[in-house]
C-alpha positions in Angstrom: -10.2 -41.7 1.6 -8.3 -39.1 -0.3 -4.8 -37.9 1.0 -4.0 -34.6 0.0 -0.6 -34.5 2.0 1.1 -34.6 -1.6 -0.7 -31.0 -2.3 1.4 -28.1 -2.2 -0.3 -25.0 0.0 -0.8 -21.5 -1.7 -0.2 -20.0 1.7 3.4 -19.3 1.4 3.7 -17.9 -2.0 0.5 -15.6 -1.1 2.5 -14.0 1.9 5.6 -13.8 -0.1 3.8 -11.8 -3.2 2.3 -9.8 -0.6 5.3 -8.8 1.2 7.1 -8.2 -1.9 4.4 -5.6 -2.8 4.8 -4.0 0.2 8.6 -3.8 0.3 8.0 -2.5 -3.4 5.9 0.2 -2.3 7.9 1.3 0.3 10.5 1.5 -2.0 8.9 3.4 -4.6 7.2 5.8 -1.6 10.7 6.7 -0.6 12.6 7.4 -4.1 9.6 9.7 -4.5 10.4 11.7 -1.7 14.0 11.8 -2.2 13.3 13.2 -5.7 11.0 15.8 -4.1 13.7 16.7 -1.5 16.1 17.2 -4.2 13.8 19.3 -6.4 13.2 21.3 -3.4 9.6 20.6 -2.7 9.5 20.7 1.2 5.9 21.4 1.2 2.7 19.5 -0.5 1.6 15.9 -0.5 5.4 14.4 -1.5 6.9 15.7 1.7 9.1 13.0 3.6 7.4 10.3 5.5 3.7 10.4 5.9 3.4 13.7 3.6 1.1 11.6 1.2 -1.2 10.7 4.3 -0.7 14.5 5.6 -2.2 16.2 2.3 -5.0 13.7 1.9 -8.7 14.8 2.8 -11.3 12.4 3.8 -12.7 10.3 1.1 -16.6 11.6 0.7 -18.7 8.2 1.4 -20.6 7.4 -1.6 -23.4 6.2 0.3 -24.8 8.1 3.3 -26.9 5.3 4.6 -24.5 2.5 4.7 -24.6 -0.7 2.2 -27.8 -2.6 1.4 -28.2 -6.0 2.9 
């Protein structure tokens, strides 16, 4: 029987890269918000926390009938 106990798991690198990407996104978002606040842009899409979400409209659905099965 084949013993795969010597093989390394790919789960930890996947988790670490995902967490790293999320942290980088959070830092970039905060930097953009700080720069917008320094420029005096208090209203609009880049206003503080959640500003991107608040200015976003609901996306139009491509297919109103649902997925093709």
